[in-house]
C-alpha beads as a LAMMPS data file, in Angstrom:
LAMMPS data file: protein, C-alpha beads

117 atoms
116 bonds

1 atom types
1 bond types

-500.0 500.0 xlo xhi
-500.0 500.0 ylo yhi
-500.0 500.0 zlo zhi

Masses

1 110.0

Atoms # bond

1 1 1 255.430 133.903 331.168
2 1 1 257.406 136.252 333.377
3 1 1 257.208 140.026 333.508
4 1 1 260.340 142.100 334.063
5 1 1 260.149 145.816 334.797
6 1 1 262.974 148.311 334.231
7 1 1 263.447 151.667 335.949
8 1 1 260.450 151.179 338.204
9 1 1 258.936 154.165 339.997
10 1 1 255.734 154.630 341.978
11 1 1 253.643 155.675 338.981
12 1 1 255.151 153.640 336.157
13 1 1 258.033 151.611 334.828
14 1 1 260.039 152.998 331.929
15 1 1 260.117 149.568 330.254
16 1 1 258.231 146.336 330.765
17 1 1 259.272 143.051 329.182
18 1 1 256.699 140.282 328.800
19 1 1 257.948 137.269 326.909
20 1 1 259.635 138.579 323.794
21 1 1 257.827 141.917 323.749
22 1 1 259.156 145.177 325.216
23 1 1 256.798 148.022 326.058
24 1 1 258.282 151.463 326.710
25 1 1 256.466 154.196 328.575
26 1 1 255.978 157.394 326.618
27 1 1 259.389 159.051 326.558
28 1 1 259.928 162.795 326.845
29 1 1 263.114 164.837 326.614
30 1 1 264.323 164.550 330.201
31 1 1 267.681 166.095 329.252
32 1 1 266.231 168.796 326.978
33 1 1 262.942 170.118 328.423
34 1 1 261.984 173.398 326.790
35 1 1 264.459 172.888 323.936
36 1 1 263.559 172.802 320.243
37 1 1 261.557 169.923 318.772
38 1 1 264.762 168.757 317.079
39 1 1 266.701 168.663 320.354
40 1 1 263.834 167.050 322.242
41 1 1 263.414 164.355 319.583
42 1 1 267.174 163.657 319.591
43 1 1 267.100 163.287 323.369
44 1 1 264.088 160.986 323.221
45 1 1 265.496 158.618 320.575
46 1 1 268.754 158.381 322.547
47 1 1 266.708 157.442 325.619
48 1 1 264.763 154.885 323.580
49 1 1 268.045 153.352 322.391
50 1 1 269.242 153.057 325.996
51 1 1 265.984 151.555 327.285
52 1 1 265.787 149.049 324.446
53 1 1 269.388 148.041 325.117
54 1 1 268.628 147.588 328.816
55 1 1 265.661 145.386 327.855
56 1 1 267.779 143.248 325.527
57 1 1 266.803 144.584 322.113
58 1 1 267.399 147.525 319.771
59 1 1 265.708 149.880 317.321
60 1 1 265.855 147.333 314.475
61 1 1 263.226 145.332 316.408
62 1 1 260.687 148.144 316.959
63 1 1 257.205 146.962 316.029
64 1 1 255.168 150.073 316.716
65 1 1 255.690 153.724 317.624
66 1 1 253.211 156.328 318.786
67 1 1 254.326 159.944 318.627
68 1 1 252.522 162.822 320.286
69 1 1 253.359 166.395 319.253
70 1 1 252.224 169.451 321.189
71 1 1 251.925 171.227 317.815
72 1 1 251.409 169.251 314.610
73 1 1 253.148 172.103 312.765
74 1 1 256.409 170.600 314.123
75 1 1 255.744 167.307 312.264
76 1 1 258.454 167.898 309.629
77 1 1 261.034 169.003 312.221
78 1 1 260.434 165.890 314.316
79 1 1 260.481 163.668 311.214
80 1 1 263.938 164.905 310.172
81 1 1 265.335 163.450 313.400
82 1 1 263.118 160.350 313.302
83 1 1 263.980 159.525 309.669
84 1 1 267.723 159.828 310.358
85 1 1 267.395 157.577 313.427
86 1 1 265.118 154.771 312.209
87 1 1 267.045 151.740 311.013
88 1 1 266.856 151.485 307.216
89 1 1 264.460 148.748 306.172
90 1 1 263.063 148.431 309.716
91 1 1 260.539 151.260 309.931
92 1 1 257.850 150.335 312.476
93 1 1 254.120 150.795 312.229
94 1 1 253.593 154.353 313.455
95 1 1 250.990 156.888 314.462
96 1 1 251.640 160.594 315.035
97 1 1 249.056 162.945 316.487
98 1 1 248.782 166.381 318.037
99 1 1 248.035 166.284 321.746
100 1 1 248.335 168.426 324.818
101 1 1 251.283 166.931 326.720
102 1 1 251.612 166.710 330.502
103 1 1 253.854 169.784 330.822
104 1 1 254.357 172.750 328.468
105 1 1 258.142 172.258 328.499
106 1 1 257.674 169.027 326.524
107 1 1 256.732 169.232 322.854
108 1 1 257.320 165.594 321.818
109 1 1 256.535 162.264 323.435
110 1 1 257.222 158.845 321.906
111 1 1 255.938 155.425 322.975
112 1 1 257.500 152.222 321.618
113 1 1 256.672 148.513 321.442
114 1 1 259.533 146.265 320.330
115 1 1 260.374 142.597 319.964
116 1 1 263.310 140.729 321.486
117 1 1 264.886 137.493 320.391

Bonds

1 1 1 2
2 1 2 3
3 1 3 4
4 1 4 5
5 1 5 6
6 1 6 7
7 1 7 8
8 1 8 9
9 1 9 10
10 1 10 11
11 1 11 12
12 1 12 13
13 1 13 14
14 1 14 15
15 1 15 16
16 1 16 17
17 1 17 18
18 1 18 19
19 1 19 20
20 1 20 21
21 1 21 22
22 1 22 23
23 1 23 24
24 1 24 25
25 1 25 26
26 1 26 27
27 1 27 28
28 1 28 29
29 1 29 30
30 1 30 31
31 1 31 32
32 1 32 33
33 1 33 34
34 1 34 35
35 1 35 36
36 1 36 37
37 1 37 38
38 1 38 39
39 1 39 40
40 1 40 41
41 1 41 42
42 1 42 43
43 1 43 44
44 1 44 45
45 1 45 46
46 1 46 47
47 1 47 48
48 1 48 49
49 1 49 50
50 1 50 51
51 1 51 52
52 1 52 53
53 1 53 54
54 1 54 55
55 1 55 56
56 1 56 57
57 1 57 58
58 1 58 59
59 1 59 60
60 1 60 61
61 1 61 62
62 1 62 63
63 1 63 64
64 1 64 65
65 1 65 66
66 1 66 67
67 1 67 68
68 1 68 69
69 1 69 70
70 1 70 71
71 1 71 72
72 1 72 73
73 1 73 74
74 1 74 75
75 1 75 76
76 1 76 77
77 1 77 78
78 1 78 79
79 1 79 80
80 1 80 81
81 1 81 82
82 1 82 83
83 1 83 84
84 1 84 85
85 1 85 86
86 1 86 87
87 1 87 88
88 1 88 89
89 1 89 90
90 1 90 91
91 1 91 92
92 1 92 93
93 1 93 94
94 1 94 95
95 1 95 96
96 1 96 97
97 1 97 98
98 1 98 99
99 1 99 100
100 1 100 101
101 1 101 102
102 1 102 103
103 1 103 104
104 1 104 105
105 1 105 106
106 1 106 107
107 1 107 108
108 1 108 109
109 1 109 110
110 1 110 111
111 1 111 112
112 1 112 113
113 1 113 114
114 1 114 115
115 1 115 116
116 1 116 117
């Protein structure tokens, strides 16, 4: 089975496709660093949409999501964006935890595993 990598850099690829499974790297708000949790989450889900599209799938095919929050007190704020974005009837398995992220300007990070046809 082949492996296809998207947006490859020295340290990591933003998406890796193996067979009919798509693995996204943890996504942070590249266009909204330092912004509110709402704005960062909106930026991240837009990036996820674009990466899934590039890999030949979409959010209706997400199998699993892992969400890291710099402060678990922002759980409800992040969920307002997440709940509006997730495709009705297609909610993935999900974990959400508080964690120290790589840079203080990021308050949300989301990792995704999705299926393709």
